mmJSON file of the N, C-alpha and C atoms, coordinates in Angstrom:
{"data_MODEL":{"atom_site":{
"group_PDB":["ATOM","ATOM","ATOM","ATOM","ATOM","ATOM","ATOM","ATOM","ATOM","ATOM","ATOM","ATOM","ATOM","ATOM","ATOM","ATOM","ATOM","ATOM","ATOM","ATOM","ATOM","ATOM","ATOM","ATOM","ATOM","ATOM","ATOM","ATOM","ATOM","ATOM","ATOM","ATOM","ATOM","ATOM","ATOM","ATOM","ATOM","ATOM","ATOM","ATOM","ATOM","ATOM","ATOM","ATOM","ATOM","ATOM","ATOM","ATOM","ATOM","ATOM","ATOM","ATOM","ATOM","ATOM","ATOM","ATOM","ATOM","ATOM","ATOM","ATOM","ATOM","ATOM","ATOM","ATOM","ATOM","ATOM","ATOM","ATOM","ATOM","ATOM","ATOM","ATOM","ATOM","ATOM","ATOM","ATOM","ATOM","ATOM","ATOM","ATOM","ATOM","ATOM","ATOM","ATOM","ATOM","ATOM","ATOM","ATOM","ATOM","ATOM","ATOM","ATOM","ATOM","ATOM","ATOM","ATOM","ATOM","ATOM","ATOM","ATOM","ATOM","ATOM","ATOM","ATOM","ATOM","ATOM","ATOM","ATOM","ATOM","ATOM","ATOM","ATOM","ATOM","ATOM","ATOM","ATOM","ATOM","ATOM","ATOM","ATOM","ATOM","ATOM","ATOM","ATOM","ATOM","ATOM","ATOM","ATOM","ATOM","ATOM","ATOM","ATOM","ATOM","ATOM","ATOM","ATOM","ATOM","ATOM","ATOM","ATOM","ATOM","ATOM","ATOM","ATOM","ATOM","ATOM","ATOM","ATOM","ATOM","ATOM","ATOM","ATOM","ATOM","ATOM","ATOM","ATOM","ATOM","ATOM","ATOM","ATOM","ATOM","ATOM","ATOM","ATOM","ATOM","ATOM","ATOM","ATOM","ATOM","ATOM","ATOM","ATOM","ATOM","ATOM","ATOM","ATOM","ATOM","ATOM","ATOM","ATOM","ATOM","ATOM","ATOM","ATOM","ATOM","ATOM","ATOM","ATOM","ATOM","ATOM","ATOM","ATOM","ATOM","ATOM","ATOM","ATOM","ATOM","ATOM","ATOM","ATOM","ATOM","ATOM","ATOM","ATOM","ATOM","ATOM","ATOM","ATOM","ATOM","ATOM","ATOM","ATOM","ATOM","ATOM","ATOM","ATOM"],
"id":[1,2,3,4,5,6,7,8,9,10,11,12,13,14,15,16,17,18,19,20,21,22,23,24,25,26,27,28,29,30,31,32,33,34,35,36,37,38,39,40,41,42,43,44,45,46,47,48,49,50,51,52,53,54,55,56,57,58,59,60,61,62,63,64,65,66,67,68,69,70,71,72,73,74,75,76,77,78,79,80,81,82,83,84,85,86,87,88,89,90,91,92,93,94,95,96,97,98,99,100,101,102,103,104,105,106,107,108,109,110,111,112,113,114,115,116,117,118,119,120,121,122,123,124,125,126,127,128,129,130,131,132,133,134,135,136,137,138,139,140,141,142,143,144,145,146,147,148,149,150,151,152,153,154,155,156,157,158,159,160,161,162,163,164,165,166,167,168,169,170,171,172,173,174,175,176,177,178,179,180,181,182,183,184,185,186,187,188,189,190,191,192,193,194,195,196,197,198,199,200,201,202,203,204,205,206,207,208,209,210,211,212,213,214,215,216],
"type_symbol":["N","C","C","N","C","C","N","C","C","N","C","C","N","C","C","N","C","C","N","C","C","N","C","C","N","C","C","N","C","C","N","C","C","N","C","C","N","C","C","N","C","C","N","C","C","N","C","C","N","C","C","N","C","C","N","C","C","N","C","C","N","C","C","N","C","C","N","C","C","N","C","C","N","C","C","N","C","C","N","C","C","N","C","C","N","C","C","N","C","C","N","C","C","N","C","C","N","C","C","N","C","C","N","C","C","N","C","C","N","C","C","N","C","C","N","C","C","N","C","C","N","C","C","N","C","C","N","C","C","N","C","C","N","C","C","N","C","C","N","C","C","N","C","C","N","C","C","N","C","C","N","C","C","N","C","C","N","C","C","N","C","C","N","C","C","N","C","C","N","C","C","N","C","C","N","C","C","N","C","C","N","C","C","N","C","C","N","C","C","N","C","C","N","C","C","N","C","C","N","C","C","N","C","C","N","C","C","N","C","C","N","C","C","N","C","C"],
"label_atom_id":["N","CA","C","N","CA","C","N","CA","C","N","CA","C","N","CA","C","N","CA","C","N","CA","C","N","CA","C","N","CA","C","N","CA","C","N","CA","C","N","CA","C","N","CA","C","N","CA","C","N","CA","C","N","CA","C","N","CA","C","N","CA","C","N","CA","C","N","CA","C","N","CA","C","N","CA","C","N","CA","C","N","CA","C","N","CA","C","N","CA","C","N","CA","C","N","CA","C","N","CA","C","N","CA","C","N","CA","C","N","CA","C","N","CA","C","N","CA","C","N","CA","C","N","CA","C","N","CA","C","N","CA","C","N","CA","C","N","CA","C","N","CA","C","N","CA","C","N","CA","C","N","CA","C","N","CA","C","N","CA","C","N","CA","C","N","CA","C","N","CA","C","N","CA","C","N","CA","C","N","CA","C","N","CA","C","N","CA","C","N","CA","C","N","CA","C","N","CA","C","N","CA","C","N","CA","C","N","CA","C","N","CA","C","N","CA","C","N","CA","C","N","CA","C","N","CA","C","N","CA","C","N","CA","C","N","CA","C","N","CA","C","N","CA","C","N","CA","C","N","CA","C"],
"label_alt_id":[null,null,null,null,null,null,null,null,null,null,null,null,null,null,null,null,null,null,null,null,null,null,null,null,null,null,null,null,null,null,null,null,null,null,null,null,null,null,null,null,null,null,null,null,null,null,null,null,null,null,null,null,null,null,null,null,null,null,null,null,null,null,null,null,null,null,null,null,null,null,null,null,null,null,null,null,null,null,null,null,null,null,null,null,null,null,null,null,null,null,null,null,null,null,null,null,null,null,null,null,null,null,null,null,null,null,null,null,null,null,null,null,null,null,null,null,null,null,null,null,null,null,null,null,null,null,null,null,null,null,null,null,null,null,null,null,null,null,null,null,null,null,null,null,null,null,null,null,null,null,null,null,null,null,null,null,null,null,null,null,null,null,null,null,null,null,null,null,null,null,null,null,null,null,null,null,null,null,null,null,null,null,null,null,null,null,null,null,null,null,null,null,null,null,null,null,null,null,null,null,null,null,null,null,null,null,null,null,null,null,null,null,null,null,null,null],
"label_comp_id":["MET","MET","MET","TRP","TRP","TRP","VAL","VAL","VAL","ASN","ASN","ASN","ILE","ILE","ILE","ILE","ILE","ILE","LEU","LEU","LEU","ILE","ILE","ILE","VAL","VAL","VAL","LEU","LEU","LEU","ALA","ALA","ALA","ILE","ILE","ILE","GLU","GLU","GLU","GLY","GLY","GLY","ILE","ILE","ILE","ILE","ILE","ILE","LEU","LEU","LEU","PHE","PHE","PHE","TYR","TYR","TYR","TYR","TYR","TYR","GLY","GLY","GLY","LEU","LEU","LEU","GLN","GLN","GLN","LYS","LYS","LYS","GLN","GLN","GLN","SER","SER","SER","GLN","GLN","GLN","LEU","LEU","LEU","PHE","PHE","PHE","PHE","PHE","PHE","PHE","PHE","PHE","LEU","LEU","LEU","GLY","GLY","GLY","LEU","LEU","LEU","THR","THR","THR","SER","SER","SER","PHE","PHE","PHE","PHE","PHE","PHE","ILE","ILE","ILE","PRO","PRO","PRO","VAL","VAL","VAL","VAL","VAL","VAL","TYR","TYR","TYR","PHE","PHE","PHE","ILE","ILE","ILE","ASN","ASN","ASN","GLY","GLY","GLY","PHE","PHE","PHE","THR","THR","THR","PHE","PHE","PHE","MET","MET","MET","PRO","PRO","PRO","LEU","LEU","LEU","VAL","VAL","VAL","PRO","PRO","PRO","ILE","ILE","ILE","VAL","VAL","VAL","ALA","ALA","ALA","LEU","LEU","LEU","ILE","ILE","ILE","ILE","ILE","ILE","THR","THR","THR","TYR","TYR","TYR","ILE","ILE","ILE","ALA","ALA","ALA","LYS","LYS","LYS","ARG","ARG","ARG","LYS","LYS","LYS","ILE","ILE","ILE","THR","THR","THR","LEU","LEU","LEU","ALA","ALA","ALA"],
"label_asym_id":["A","A","A","A","A","A","A","A","A","A","A","A","A","A","A","A","A","A","A","A","A","A","A","A","A","A","A","A","A","A","A","A","A","A","A","A","A","A","A","A","A","A","A","A","A","A","A","A","A","A","A","A","A","A","A","A","A","A","A","A","A","A","A","A","A","A","A","A","A","A","A","A","A","A","A","A","A","A","A","A","A","A","A","A","A","A","A","A","A","A","A","A","A","A","A","A","A","A","A","A","A","A","A","A","A","A","A","A","A","A","A","A","A","A","A","A","A","A","A","A","A","A","A","A","A","A","A","A","A","A","A","A","A","A","A","A","A","A","A","A","A","A","A","A","A","A","A","A","A","A","A","A","A","A","A","A","A","A","A","A","A","A","A","A","A","A","A","A","A","A","A","A","A","A","A","A","A","A","A","A","A","A","A","A","A","A","A","A","A","A","A","A","A","A","A","A","A","A","A","A","A","A","A","A","A","A","A","A","A","A","A","A","A","A","A","A"],
"label_entity_id":["1","1","1","1","1","1","1","1","1","1","1","1","1","1","1","1","1","1","1","1","1","1","1","1","1","1","1","1","1","1","1","1","1","1","1","1","1","1","1","1","1","1","1","1","1","1","1","1","1","1","1","1","1","1","1","1","1","1","1","1","1","1","1","1","1","1","1","1","1","1","1","1","1","1","1","1","1","1","1","1","1","1","1","1","1","1","1","1","1","1","1","1","1","1","1","1","1","1","1","1","1","1","1","1","1","1","1","1","1","1","1","1","1","1","1","1","1","1","1","1","1","1","1","1","1","1","1","1","1","1","1","1","1","1","1","1","1","1","1","1","1","1","1","1","1","1","1","1","1","1","1","1","1","1","1","1","1","1","1","1","1","1","1","1","1","1","1","1","1","1","1","1","1","1","1","1","1","1","1","1","1","1","1","1","1","1","1","1","1","1","1","1","1","1","1","1","1","1","1","1","1","1","1","1","1","1","1","1","1","1","1","1","1","1","1","1"],
"label_seq_id":[1,1,1,2,2,2,3,3,3,4,4,4,5,5,5,6,6,6,7,7,7,8,8,8,9,9,9,10,10,10,11,11,11,12,12,12,13,13,13,14,14,14,15,15,15,16,16,16,17,17,17,18,18,18,19,19,19,20,20,20,21,21,21,22,22,22,23,23,23,24,24,24,25,25,25,26,26,26,27,27,27,28,28,28,29,29,29,30,30,30,31,31,31,32,32,32,33,33,33,34,34,34,35,35,35,36,36,36,37,37,37,38,38,38,39,39,39,40,40,40,41,41,41,42,42,42,43,43,43,44,44,44,45,45,45,46,46,46,47,47,47,48,48,48,49,49,49,50,50,50,51,51,51,52,52,52,53,53,53,54,54,54,55,55,55,56,56,56,57,57,57,58,58,58,59,59,59,60,60,60,61,61,61,62,62,62,63,63,63,64,64,64,65,65,65,66,66,66,67,67,67,68,68,68,69,69,69,70,70,70,71,71,71,72,72,72],
"pdbx_PDB_ins_code":[null,null,null,null,null,null,null,null,null,null,null,null,null,null,null,null,null,null,null,null,null,null,null,null,null,null,null,null,null,null,null,null,null,null,null,null,null,null,null,null,null,null,null,null,null,null,null,null,null,null,null,null,null,null,null,null,null,null,null,null,null,null,null,null,null,null,null,null,null,null,null,null,null,null,null,null,null,null,null,null,null,null,null,null,null,null,null,null,null,null,null,null,null,null,null,null,null,null,null,null,null,null,null,null,null,null,null,null,null,null,null,null,null,null,null,null,null,null,null,null,null,null,null,null,null,null,null,null,null,null,null,null,null,null,null,null,null,null,null,null,null,null,null,null,null,null,null,null,null,null,null,null,null,null,null,null,null,null,null,null,null,null,null,null,null,null,null,null,null,null,null,null,null,null,null,null,null,null,null,null,null,null,null,null,null,null,null,null,null,null,null,null,null,null,null,null,null,null,null,null,null,null,null,null,null,null,null,null,null,null,null,null,null,null,null,null],
"Cartn_x":[212.121,212.07,211.293,210.064,209.25,209.821,210.443,211.05,212.168,212.974,214.061,213.529,212.471,211.882,211.319,210.616,210.043,211.147,212.225,213.325,214.054,214.165,214.781,213.9,212.585,211.66,211.75,211.869,212.006,213.297,214.382,215.645,215.543,214.886,214.704,213.825,212.782,211.918,212.693,213.589,214.43,215.332,215.89,216.738,215.927,214.699,213.837,213.474,213.115,212.8,214.022,215.174,216.422,216.698,216.571,216.797,215.769,214.515,213.47,213.749,214.224,214.565,215.722,216.673,217.774,217.298,216.422,215.933,215.1,214.223,213.337,213.924,215.096,215.758,214.824,214.162,213.229,213.907,214.012,214.64,213.808,212.489,211.641,211.826,211.768,211.95,213.378,214.327,215.72,215.866,215.27,215.327,214.594,213.404,212.647,213.36,213.984,214.73,215.93,216.667,217.813,217.388,216.324,215.835,215.349,214.597,214.098,215.219,216.31,217.442,218.307,218.528,219.425,218.829,217.521,216.914,217.219,216.992,217.356,218.862,219.653,221.109,221.6,221.138,221.546,221.032,219.826,219.273,220.101,220.459,221.216,222.641,223.223,224.594,224.669,223.828,224.033,222.763,221.645,220.424,219.862,219.34,218.651,219.516,220.79,221.633,221.73,221.986,222.179,220.967,219.822,218.625,218.181,218.287,217.875,218.744,219.915,220.8,220.479,219.63,219.33,218.718,217.691,217.146,218.135,218.98,219.963,220.978,221.462,222.425,221.771,220.513,219.807,219.609,219.3,219.156,220.479,221.562,222.876,223.25,223.036,223.36,222.457,221.184,220.262,220.702,221.101,221.549,222.802,223.761,225.012,224.731,223.871,223.557,222.791,221.917,221.173,222.111,223.08,224.051,224.891,225.253,226.053,225.24,223.954,223.12,222.909,222.667,222.422,223.686,224.859,226.096,226.597,226.186,226.692,226.064],
"Cartn_y":[184.803,185.633,184.928,184.476,183.805,182.462,181.794,180.496,180.669,181.699,181.948,182.249,183.023,183.351,182.096,181.277,180.047,179.099,179.003,178.123,178.638,179.934,180.497,180.214,180.357,180.029,178.548,177.691,176.254,175.942,176.635,176.411,176.839,177.952,178.407,177.424,176.946,175.938,174.648,174.295,173.114,173.255,174.438,174.675,174.542,175.065,174.975,173.516,172.756,171.34,170.551,170.879,170.226,170.464,171.698,172.029,171.34,171.316,170.645,169.146,168.556,167.142,166.84,167.749,167.565,167.668,168.628,168.82,167.632,167.132,166.033,164.662,164.628,163.393,162.565,163.241,162.601,162.441,161.202,160.95,161.512,161.487,161.98,163.475,164.266,165.708,166.037,165.271,165.453,165.231,164.144,163.832,164.884,165.269,166.28,167.628,167.975,169.221,169.207,168.106,168.004,168.034,167.325,167.32,168.701,169.358,170.699,171.72,171.486,172.402,172.124,170.838,170.487,170.737,170.651,170.871,172.27,173.354,174.675,174.864,174.273,174.42,173.769,172.572,171.882,172.633,173.166,173.916,175.172,175.907,177.134,176.86,175.746,175.433,174.873,173.865,173.149,172.892,173.389,173.109,171.747,171.047,169.79,168.554,168.72,167.579,166.572,167.041,166.15,166.104,166.566,166.591,165.196,164.133,162.81,162.282,162.84,162.381,163.006,164.015,164.713,163.788,162.995,162.114,161.055,160.575,159.563,160.154,161.344,162.008,162.334,162.776,163.09,161.832,160.701,159.458,159.011,159.164,158.785,159.66,160.955,161.87,161.591,161.298,160.971,159.709,158.694,157.442,157.664,158.409,158.683,159.509,160.508,161.351,160.588,159.688,158.899,157.981,157.4,156.56,157.391,158.611,159.465,159.922,160.208,160.651,159.535,158.308,157.211,156.76,156.908,156.496,157.503,158.747,159.778,159.742],
"Cartn_z":[-24.451,-23.259,-22.142,-22.457,-21.449,-21.054,-22.017,-21.714,-20.695,-20.846,-19.901,-18.504,-18.417,-17.123,-16.455,-17.231,-16.685,-16.217,-16.981,-16.581,-15.345,-15.195,-13.987,-12.769,-12.922,-11.83,-11.493,-12.51,-12.285,-11.535,-11.855,-11.154,-9.685,-9.422,-8.04,-7.271,-7.926,-7.304,-7.033,-7.921,-7.718,-6.51,-6.315,-5.146,-3.862,-3.881,-2.702,-2.407,-3.44,-3.241,-2.787,-3.331,-2.928,-1.451,-1.006,0.396,1.296,0.871,1.646,1.743,0.664,0.675,1.605,1.689,2.635,4.079,4.332,5.697,6.179,5.34,5.715,5.395,4.777,4.338,3.458,2.525,1.608,0.248,-0.208,-1.5,-2.642,-2.518,-3.592,-3.808,-2.745,-2.89,-3.316,-2.831,-3.229,-4.729,-5.248,-6.667,-7.501,-7.071,-7.815,-7.83,-6.714,-6.66,-7.586,-7.585,-8.486,-9.949,-10.258,-11.634,-12.05,-11.186,-11.499,-11.607,-10.916,-11.001,-12.227,-12.524,-13.626,-15.006,-15.158,-16.479,-17.014,-16.251,-16.787,-16.969,-16.067,-16.189,-17.474,-17.76,-18.988,-20.213,-20.141,-21.264,-21.553,-20.503,-20.706,-21.162,-20.756,-21.144,-22.559,-22.861,-24.113,-24.909,-24.505,-25.24,-24.887,-25.886,-25.634,-25.871,-26.099,-26.439,-25.294,-24.083,-22.944,-22.013,-22.474,-21.635,-21.171,-21.985,-21.483,-20.344,-20.13,-19.059,-17.704,-17.674,-16.424,-15.375,-15.673,-14.624,-14.156,-15.054,-14.673,-13.704,-14.005,-13.12,-11.783,-11.81,-10.567,-9.712,-10.341,-9.59,-8.971,-9.695,-9.165,-7.981,-8.091,-6.988,-5.789,-6.036,-4.951,-4.216,-4.968,-4.359,-3.526,-4.057,-3.325,-2.073,-2.19,-1.035,0.026,-0.379,0.604,1.377,0.689,1.397,2.372,1.986,2.865,4.07,3.887,4.985,6.014,5.538,6.466,7.159,6.512,7.131,8.163,8.042,8.933,10.285],
"occupancy":[1.0,1.0,1.0,1.0,1.0,1.0,1.0,1.0,1.0,1.0,1.0,1.0,1.0,1.0,1.0,1.0,1.0,1.0,1.0,1.0,1.0,1.0,1.0,1.0,1.0,1.0,1.0,1.0,1.0,1.0,1.0,1.0,1.0,1.0,1.0,1.0,1.0,1.0,1.0,1.0,1.0,1.0,1.0,1.0,1.0,1.0,1.0,1.0,1.0,1.0,1.0,1.0,1.0,1.0,1.0,1.0,1.0,1.0,1.0,1.0,1.0,1.0,1.0,1.0,1.0,1.0,1.0,1.0,1.0,1.0,1.0,1.0,1.0,1.0,1.0,1.0,1.0,1.0,1.0,1.0,1.0,1.0,1.0,1.0,1.0,1.0,1.0,1.0,1.0,1.0,1.0,1.0,1.0,1.0,1.0,1.0,1.0,1.0,1.0,1.0,1.0,1.0,1.0,1.0,1.0,1.0,1.0,1.0,1.0,1.0,1.0,1.0,1.0,1.0,1.0,1.0,1.0,1.0,1.0,1.0,1.0,1.0,1.0,1.0,1.0,1.0,1.0,1.0,1.0,1.0,1.0,1.0,1.0,1.0,1.0,1.0,1.0,1.0,1.0,1.0,1.0,1.0,1.0,1.0,1.0,1.0,1.0,1.0,1.0,1.0,1.0,1.0,1.0,1.0,1.0,1.0,1.0,1.0,1.0,1.0,1.0,1.0,1.0,1.0,1.0,1.0,1.0,1.0,1.0,1.0,1.0,1.0,1.0,1.0,1.0,1.0,1.0,1.0,1.0,1.0,1.0,1.0,1.0,1.0,1.0,1.0,1.0,1.0,1.0,1.0,1.0,1.0,1.0,1.0,1.0,1.0,1.0,1.0,1.0,1.0,1.0,1.0,1.0,1.0,1.0,1.0,1.0,1.0,1.0,1.0,1.0,1.0,1.0,1.0,1.0,1.0],
"B_iso_or_equiv":[0.0,0.0,0.0,0.0,0.0,0.0,0.0,0.0,0.0,0.0,0.0,0.0,0.0,0.0,0.0,0.0,0.0,0.0,0.0,0.0,0.0,0.0,0.0,0.0,0.0,0.0,0.0,0.0,0.0,0.0,0.0,0.0,0.0,0.0,0.0,0.0,0.0,0.0,0.0,0.0,0.0,0.0,0.0,0.0,0.0,0.0,0.0,0.0,0.0,0.0,0.0,0.0,0.0,0.0,0.0,0.0,0.0,0.0,0.0,0.0,0.0,0.0,0.0,0.0,0.0,0.0,0.0,0.0,0.0,0.0,0.0,0.0,0.0,0.0,0.0,0.0,0.0,0.0,0.0,0.0,0.0,0.0,0.0,0.0,0.0,0.0,0.0,0.0,0.0,0.0,0.0,0.0,0.0,0.0,0.0,0.0,0.0,0.0,0.0,0.0,0.0,0.0,0.0,0.0,0.0,0.0,0.0,0.0,0.0,0.0,0.0,0.0,0.0,0.0,0.0,0.0,0.0,0.0,0.0,0.0,0.0,0.0,0.0,0.0,0.0,0.0,0.0,0.0,0.0,0.0,0.0,0.0,0.0,0.0,0.0,0.0,0.0,0.0,0.0,0.0,0.0,0.0,0.0,0.0,0.0,0.0,0.0,0.0,0.0,0.0,0.0,0.0,0.0,0.0,0.0,0.0,0.0,0.0,0.0,0.0,0.0,0.0,0.0,0.0,0.0,0.0,0.0,0.0,0.0,0.0,0.0,0.0,0.0,0.0,0.0,0.0,0.0,0.0,0.0,0.0,0.0,0.0,0.0,0.0,0.0,0.0,0.0,0.0,0.0,0.0,0.0,0.0,0.0,0.0,0.0,0.0,0.0,0.0,0.0,0.0,0.0,0.0,0.0,0.0,0.0,0.0,0.0,0.0,0.0,0.0,0.0,0.0,0.0,0.0,0.0,0.0],
"pdbx_formal_charge":[null,null,null,null,null,null,null,null,null,null,null,null,null,null,null,null,null,null,null,null,null,null,null,null,null,null,null,null,null,null,null,null,null,null,null,null,null,null,null,null,null,null,null,null,null,null,null,null,null,null,null,null,null,null,null,null,null,null,null,null,null,null,null,null,null,null,null,null,null,null,null,null,null,null,null,null,null,null,null,null,null,null,null,null,null,null,null,null,null,null,null,null,null,null,null,null,null,null,null,null,null,null,null,null,null,null,null,null,null,null,null,null,null,null,null,null,null,null,null,null,null,null,null,null,null,null,null,null,null,null,null,null,null,null,null,null,null,null,null,null,null,null,null,null,null,null,null,null,null,null,null,null,null,null,null,null,null,null,null,null,null,null,null,null,null,null,null,null,null,null,null,null,null,null,null,null,null,null,null,null,null,null,null,null,null,null,null,null,null,null,null,null,null,null,null,null,null,null,null,null,null,null,null,null,null,null,null,null,null,null,null,null,null,null,null,null],
"auth_seq_id":[1,1,1,2,2,2,3,3,3,4,4,4,5,5,5,6,6,6,7,7,7,8,8,8,9,9,9,10,10,10,11,11,11,12,12,12,13,13,13,14,14,14,15,15,15,16,16,16,17,17,17,18,18,18,19,19,19,20,20,20,21,21,21,22,22,22,23,23,23,24,24,24,25,25,25,26,26,26,27,27,27,28,28,28,29,29,29,30,30,30,31,31,31,32,32,32,33,33,33,34,34,34,35,35,35,36,36,36,37,37,37,38,38,38,39,39,39,40,40,40,41,41,41,42,42,42,43,43,43,44,44,44,45,45,45,46,46,46,47,47,47,48,48,48,49,49,49,50,50,50,51,51,51,52,52,52,53,53,53,54,54,54,55,55,55,56,56,56,57,57,57,58,58,58,59,59,59,60,60,60,61,61,61,62,62,62,63,63,63,64,64,64,65,65,65,66,66,66,67,67,67,68,68,68,69,69,69,70,70,70,71,71,71,72,72,72],
"auth_comp_id":["MET","MET","MET","TRP","TRP","TRP","VAL","VAL","VAL","ASN","ASN","ASN","ILE","ILE","ILE","ILE","ILE","ILE","LEU","LEU","LEU","ILE","ILE","ILE","VAL","VAL","VAL","LEU","LEU","LEU","ALA","ALA","ALA","ILE","ILE","ILE","GLU","GLU","GLU","GLY","GLY","GLY","ILE","ILE","ILE","ILE","ILE","ILE","LEU","LEU","LEU","PHE","PHE","PHE","TYR","TYR","TYR","TYR","TYR","TYR","GLY","GLY","GLY","LEU","LEU","LEU","GLN","GLN","GLN","LYS","LYS","LYS","GLN","GLN","GLN","SER","SER","SER","GLN","GLN","GLN","LEU","LEU","LEU","PHE","PHE","PHE","PHE","PHE","PHE","PHE","PHE","PHE","LEU","LEU","LEU","GLY","GLY","GLY","LEU","LEU","LEU","THR","THR","THR","SER","SER","SER","PHE","PHE","PHE","PHE","PHE","PHE","ILE","ILE","ILE","PRO","PRO","PRO","VAL","VAL","VAL","VAL","VAL","VAL","TYR","TYR","TYR","PHE","PHE","PHE","ILE","ILE","ILE","ASN","ASN","ASN","GLY","GLY","GLY","PHE","PHE","PHE","THR","THR","THR","PHE","PHE","PHE","MET","MET","MET","PRO","PRO","PRO","LEU","LEU","LEU","VAL","VAL","VAL","PRO","PRO","PRO","ILE","ILE","ILE","VAL","VAL","VAL","ALA","ALA","ALA","LEU","LEU","LEU","ILE","ILE","ILE","ILE","ILE","ILE","THR","THR","THR","TYR","TYR","TYR","ILE","ILE","ILE","ALA","ALA","ALA","LYS","LYS","LYS","ARG","ARG","ARG","LYS","LYS","LYS","ILE","ILE","ILE","THR","THR","THR","LEU","LEU","LEU","ALA","ALA","ALA"],
"auth_asym_id":["A","A","A","A","A","A","A","A","A","A","A","A","A","A","A","A","A","A","A","A","A","A","A","A","A","A","A","A","A","A","A","A","A","A","A","A","A","A","A","A","A","A","A","A","A","A","A","A","A","A","A","A","A","A","A","A","A","A","A","A","A","A","A","A","A","A","A","A","A","A","A","A","A","A","A","A","A","A","A","A","A","A","A","A","A","A","A","A","A","A","A","A","A","A","A","A","A","A","A","A","A","A","A","A","A","A","A","A","A","A","A","A","A","A","A","A","A","A","A","A","A","A","A","A","A","A","A","A","A","A","A","A","A","A","A","A","A","A","A","A","A","A","A","A","A","A","A","A","A","A","A","A","A","A","A","A","A","A","A","A","A","A","A","A","A","A","A","A","A","A","A","A","A","A","A","A","A","A","A","A","A","A","A","A","A","A","A","A","A","A","A","A","A","A","A","A","A","A","A","A","A","A","A","A","A","A","A","A","A","A","A","A","A","A","A","A"],
"auth_atom_id":["N","CA","C","N","CA","C","N","CA","C","N","CA","C","N","CA","C","N","CA","C","N","CA","C","N","CA","C","N","CA","C","N","CA","C","N","CA","C","N","CA","C","N","CA","C","N","CA","C","N","CA","C","N","CA","C","N","CA","C","N","CA","C","N","CA","C","N","CA","C","N","CA","C","N","CA","C","N","CA","C","N","CA","C","N","CA","C","N","CA","C","N","CA","C","N","CA","C","N","CA","C","N","CA","C","N","CA","C","N","CA","C","N","CA","C","N","CA","C","N","CA","C","N","CA","C","N","CA","C","N","CA","C","N","CA","C","N","CA","C","N","CA","C","N","CA","C","N","CA","C","N","CA","C","N","CA","C","N","CA","C","N","CA","C","N","CA","C","N","CA","C","N","CA","C","N","CA","C","N","CA","C","N","CA","C","N","CA","C","N","CA","C","N","CA","C","N","CA","C","N","CA","C","N","CA","C","N","CA","C","N","CA","C","N","CA","C","N","CA","C","N","CA","C","N","CA","C","N","CA","C","N","CA","C","N","CA","C","N","CA","C","N","CA","C","N","CA","C","N","CA","C"],
"pdbx_PDB_model_num":[1,1,1,1,1,1,1,1,1,1,1,1,1,1,1,1,1,1,1,1,1,1,1,1,1,1,1,1,1,1,1,1,1,1,1,1,1,1,1,1,1,1,1,1,1,1,1,1,1,1,1,1,1,1,1,1,1,1,1,1,1,1,1,1,1,1,1,1,1,1,1,1,1,1,1,1,1,1,1,1,1,1,1,1,1,1,1,1,1,1,1,1,1,1,1,1,1,1,1,1,1,1,1,1,1,1,1,1,1,1,1,1,1,1,1,1,1,1,1,1,1,1,1,1,1,1,1,1,1,1,1,1,1,1,1,1,1,1,1,1,1,1,1,1,1,1,1,1,1,1,1,1,1,1,1,1,1,1,1,1,1,1,1,1,1,1,1,1,1,1,1,1,1,1,1,1,1,1,1,1,1,1,1,1,1,1,1,1,1,1,1,1,1,1,1,1,1,1,1,1,1,1,1,1,1,1,1,1,1,1,1,1,1,1,1,1]
}}}
């Protein structure tokens, strides 16, 4: 019960950090927001099986988004 509540709060915090990273064009906040958002999503979908892939996916999305922001 408490784990679910904490993970939902972490996902909301991730969305806020993600939005802040987009506004300030900060790769660090963008990465932290994506990581904080993806950890609860992966946990709720599949448990701990794909948890080590979360930072890798977040880094790839951050890199792609940074290239799109600078090119635009």
